[in-house]
C-alpha positions in Angstrom: 140.8 34.2 95.4 140.4 34.2 99.2 137.4 33.3 101.2 137.2 34.6 104.8 134.7 34.4 107.7 134.2 37.4 109.9 132.6 37.0 113.3 131.3 39.6 115.9 130.6 37.8 119.2 128.2 40.0 121.2 126.7 39.3 124.6 123.2 38.8 123.1 123.8 38.5 119.3 126.5 36.8 117.4 127.0 37.9 113.8 128.9 36.3 111.0 129.8 37.5 107.5 131.5 35.5 104.8 133.3 37.2 101.9 135.0 36.2 98.8 137.7 38.5 97.4 139.9 38.3 94.3 142.7 40.6 93.1 141.8 43.1 95.7 138.1 43.3 94.9 135.0 42.0 96.8 133.2 39.3 94.9 130.6 38.1 97.3 129.1 38.6 100.7 126.7 36.6 102.9 125.4 37.6 106.3 124.0 35.6 109.2 122.8 36.7 112.7 122.0 34.5 115.7 120.4 35.6 118.9 122.5 34.0 121.5 122.4 35.3 125.1 125.8 34.1 126.1 125.2 34.6 129.8 122.7 31.7 129.9 124.8 29.0 128.3 128.3 30.2 127.5 129.4 26.6 126.8 127.2 26.6 123.6 129.1 29.3 121.9 131.0 26.8 119.8 127.8 25.2 118.5 126.4 28.7 117.8 129.4 29.5 115.7 129.1 26.3 113.7 125.4 27.0 113.2 126.3 30.4 111.7 128.8 28.8 109.4 126.2 26.3 108.3 123.7 29.2 107.6 126.2 30.9 105.4 126.8 27.7 103.4 130.5 28.1 103.1 132.9 25.3 102.6 136.7 26.0 102.5 137.9 29.3 103.7 141.4 30.7 104.3 141.0 32.6 107.5 138.7 33.7 110.3 138.5 37.2 111.7 137.1 37.7 115.2 136.0 40.6 117.3 133.9 40.5 120.5 132.0 42.3 123.2 130.7 39.3 125.0 133.6 39.2 127.5 131.6 41.8 129.5 128.9 39.2 130.2 128.5 38.2 133.8 129.0 34.6 132.7 132.6 35.5 133.3 134.3 36.7 136.4 136.5 39.1 134.5 137.1 40.4 131.0 140.3 38.5 130.9 138.5 35.2 131.6 135.8 36.1 129.1 138.3 36.7 126.3 140.2 33.4 127.0 136.9 31.4 127.1 135.5 33.0 123.9 138.8 32.4 122.0 138.9 28.8 123.2 135.4 28.3 121.7 136.5 29.9 118.5 139.5 27.6 118.2 137.2 24.6 118.9 134.8 25.7 116.2 137.5 26.3 113.6 140.5 24.0 114.2 143.4 24.2 111.8 142.3 27.6 110.6 144.3 30.8 110.5 142.5 32.9 113.2 143.0 36.6 113.7 141.5 38.8 116.4 140.8 42.6 116.3 142.5 44.8 118.8 141.6 48.3 119.8 144.4 49.7 117.5 142.4 48.4 114.5 144.8 45.6 113.9 144.1 42.0 113.2 146.5 40.0 115.4 147.2 36.2 115.5 145.0 34.5 118.1 148.1 33.5 120.2 148.9 37.2 120.6 145.3 37.9 121.6 145.5 35.2 124.2 148.7 36.8 125.5 147.1 40.3 125.7 143.4 39.7 126.3 142.4 43.2 127.3 143.8 44.6 124.0 141.0 42.7 122.1 138.2 43.2 124.6 135.2 45.2 123.2 137.2 46.2 120.1 134.4 45.9 117.5 134.0 49.7 117.2 137.6 49.8 115.8 136.6 47.6 112.9 133.7 49.8 111.9 136.0 52.8 112.2 138.6 51.2 110.0 136.0 50.4 107.4 134.5 53.8 107.1 137.8 55.6 107.3 138.8 54.1 104.0 136.1 56.1 102.2 135.3 59.2 104.4 138.4 60.9 105.8 136.6 63.0 108.5 133.4 61.9 110.1 131.7 60.5 113.2 130.1 57.1 112.9 127.0 56.5 115.0 126.4 52.7 115.2 123.2 51.8 117.1 122.8 48.1 117.7 120.4 46.2 119.9 122.1 47.0 123.1 124.2 50.2 122.8 125.2 53.1 120.6 128.9 53.5 119.6 130.2 56.9 118.5 133.5 56.6 116.5 135.3 59.7 115.4 137.5 59.5 112.2 140.1 62.1 111.4 142.3 62.2 108.3 141.3 58.6 107.4 142.3 57.3 110.8 140.2 56.2 113.8 140.5 59.1 116.3 138.7 57.6 119.3 139.7 59.1 122.7 138.7 56.0 124.6 139.9 52.4 124.0 138.0 50.6 126.8 134.3 50.6 127.4 134.9 52.5 130.6 136.9 55.2 128.9 134.3 55.5 126.2 131.5 55.8 128.6 133.4 58.7 130.3 134.1 60.6 127.1 130.8 60.0 125.4 131.9 57.6 122.7 129.7 54.8 124.2 126.0 55.1 125.2 124.5 52.1 126.7 121.1 52.5 125.1 120.1 50.4 122.1 117.3 49.5 119.7 116.0 46.4 121.4 117.4 45.3 124.8 117.5 48.4 126.9 115.4 48.4 130.1 112.9 51.2 129.9 113.6 51.9 133.6 117.2 52.7 132.6 116.1 55.1 129.9 113.7 57.4 131.9 112.8 57.8 135.6 109.4 59.5 134.9 106.9 60.0 132.1 104.3 62.7 131.6 100.7 61.4 131.7 97.3 62.9 132.3 98.5 66.4 133.0 100.9 65.1 135.5 104.2 63.2 135.8 104.4 59.5 136.9 107.5 57.9 138.3 108.7 54.8 136.5 108.8 51.4 138.3 112.4 50.2 138.7 111.7 46.8 137.3 112.4 45.0 134.1 108.8 45.4 132.8 109.5 46.7 129.2 112.4 47.1 126.8 113.3 49.6 124.1 112.1 47.1 121.6 108.6 47.6 122.9 108.9 51.3 122.5 110.1 51.0 118.9 107.5 48.3 118.0 104.6 50.4 119.2 106.0 53.5 117.3 106.5 51.5 114.2 110.3 51.9 114.2 110.9 48.1 114.1 108.9 45.1 112.9 107.9 42.1 114.9 110.5 40.2 112.9 113.2 42.6 114.0 112.3 42.1 117.6 114.8 39.3 117.9 115.5 39.4 121.7 113.4 37.9 124.4 110.6 40.0 125.9 110.6 41.2 129.5 107.6 39.1 130.4 108.3 36.1 128.1 105.1 36.8 126.2 104.7 37.6 122.5 106.0 40.3 120.3 102.8 41.8 119.0 101.9 45.5 119.4 99.2 44.8 122.0 101.6 42.8 124.1 104.2 45.4 123.8 101.7 48.1 124.9 100.8 45.9 127.9 104.4 45.9 128.9 104.8 49.6 128.5 101.6 50.2 130.7 103.2 48.1 133.4 106.2 50.6 133.5 103.9 53.0 135.3 102.3 50.2 137.4 99.2 50.2 135.2 97.7 48.0 132.5 95.7 48.2 129.3 92.4 48.5 131.1 93.6 51.5 133.0 95.3 53.3 130.1 94.1 54.1 126.7 96.0 53.1 123.6 96.9 56.7 122.9 98.2 57.2 126.5 100.5 54.3 126.0 101.6 55.6 122.6 102.4 58.9 124.3 104.5 57.2 126.9 106.4 55.4 124.1 107.0 58.6 122.3 108.3 60.3 125.3 110.7 57.4 126.1 111.9 57.5 122.5 112.5 61.2 122.5 114.6 60.8 125.7 116.6 58.0 124.1 117.4 60.1 121.1 118.3 63.0 123.3 120.7 60.8 125.2 122.5 59.8 122.0 122.3 63.4 120.7 124.0 64.7 123.8 126.9 62.2 123.5 127.2 63.1 119.8 127.4 66.8 120.5 130.3 66.1 122.9 132.2 63.9 120.4 131.4 66.4 117.5 132.7 69.4 119.4 136.0 67.6 120.2 136.5 66.5 116.6 135.4 69.8 115.1 138.4 71.5 116.8 140.8 69.2 115.1 139.3 68.7 111.6 140.0 71.0 108.7 136.9 70.1 106.7 133.2 69.4 107.1 132.3 66.5 109.5 129.4 64.3 108.3 127.8 61.7 110.5 127.7 58.1 109.1 124.8 56.1 110.5 124.7 52.3 110.8 123.2 49.4 112.8 119.6 48.4 113.5 118.9 51.9 114.9 120.6 53.8 112.1 117.4 55.6 110.9 115.3 56.1 114.0 118.0 56.7 116.6 121.3 57.6 115.0 119.9 59.8 112.2 117.4 61.4 114.7 120.3 62.2 117.0 122.3 63.7 114.2 119.3 65.8 113.1 118.9 67.1 116.6 122.4 68.4 116.4 121.7 70.1 113.1 124.3 68.0 111.2 124.3 69.1 107.6 125.5 65.8 106.0 124.2 62.4 107.2 125.4 59.3 105.3 123.7 56.0 105.6 126.3 53.3 105.4 123.9 51.2 103.5 124.5 53.5 100.5 128.1 52.2 100.5 127.9 48.5 101.4 125.4 45.7 101.0 122.3 46.5 103.0 122.2 43.4 105.3 125.9 43.9 106.1 125.0 47.2 107.7 123.4 45.2 110.5 126.6 43.3 111.1 129.1 46.1 110.3 131.9 44.9 112.6 131.7 41.3 111.3 131.8 42.6 107.8 134.8 44.8 108.6 136.9 42.1 110.3 136.2 39.8 107.4 137.6 42.5 105.0 140.5 43.2 107.4 141.5 39.5 107.5 141.1 39.2 103.7 143.4 42.2 103.4 145.9 40.7 105.7 145.9 37.4 103.7 145.9 39.0 100.2 148.3 41.8 101.1 146.2 44.5 99.4 143.3 46.4 100.8 140.0 44.9 99.6 137.9 47.3 97.7 134.4 46.9 99.2 132.2 49.9 98.2 129.1 49.2 96.2 129.0 50.3 92.7 
């Protein structure tokens, strides 16, 4: 039996998954997520990791698997610095542990190798999700929509077939869309909205987030609104509507509730269109190389209301919810779950069978 901890260190959310595997089979999984805006207090990453470990109530474990995107945070001057600082915190949190770090080739490498080649492990969490799904679905495109961004991961003949390795490359080829379920500034999603038989420009301010849009439309609950609000006020629907009204330099006395809902619906439609456009690009490229049908696999917090909607807009025939294959809460921490499995596989020597029965 082997017990492993998988960690996905994001810029705003850090996710941890503990698994127990025996004889190549998954025996148990626990998931914990902590909202931790690393740009505010990067020195507290170690304590955040220990907090997650405590939440998971795990004692002895044989290894730690790590992936990250937090190195992009402006808490660090460069990605190289970010990777080194993050790995230093991981070592401090888990001394005397075997620590492996995911690289963009879907390999778990010793932490010393990651320190020697920091850019190879920067923003590699998409590779873990690709590795996971590729074991079960040989040809597909994974659309993973988290709180901050949407990652599109092509899989061909049971191998990750991404064109880009870095975030920059992925933004260029359409495999990364910086638009997510919670933290995206509305002013970055649209530059105008239709209202009162006209069109209003959008204020270029941090007045409202995508979380406000999705809360007002019922796509998320108040409990799922885990990030800070733009105005540091509450996370109720009336407060979200007030923030959305401010986007067009108005307030809830100037606009009716229906007008604000209409604004939210327009912004939401534009966000789905943005992801759908990227999906069409990735789909066209993969379709030329695949010899069979290409389903879309949806995962992440926005799997139903963004990823699935984008796939439907592209008339995709087969859409698979990753929650049908893995434990439901692990869907919201897919890269952490995957690096835990990858690390357990490395330690056990056999691929861990993880699909739900």
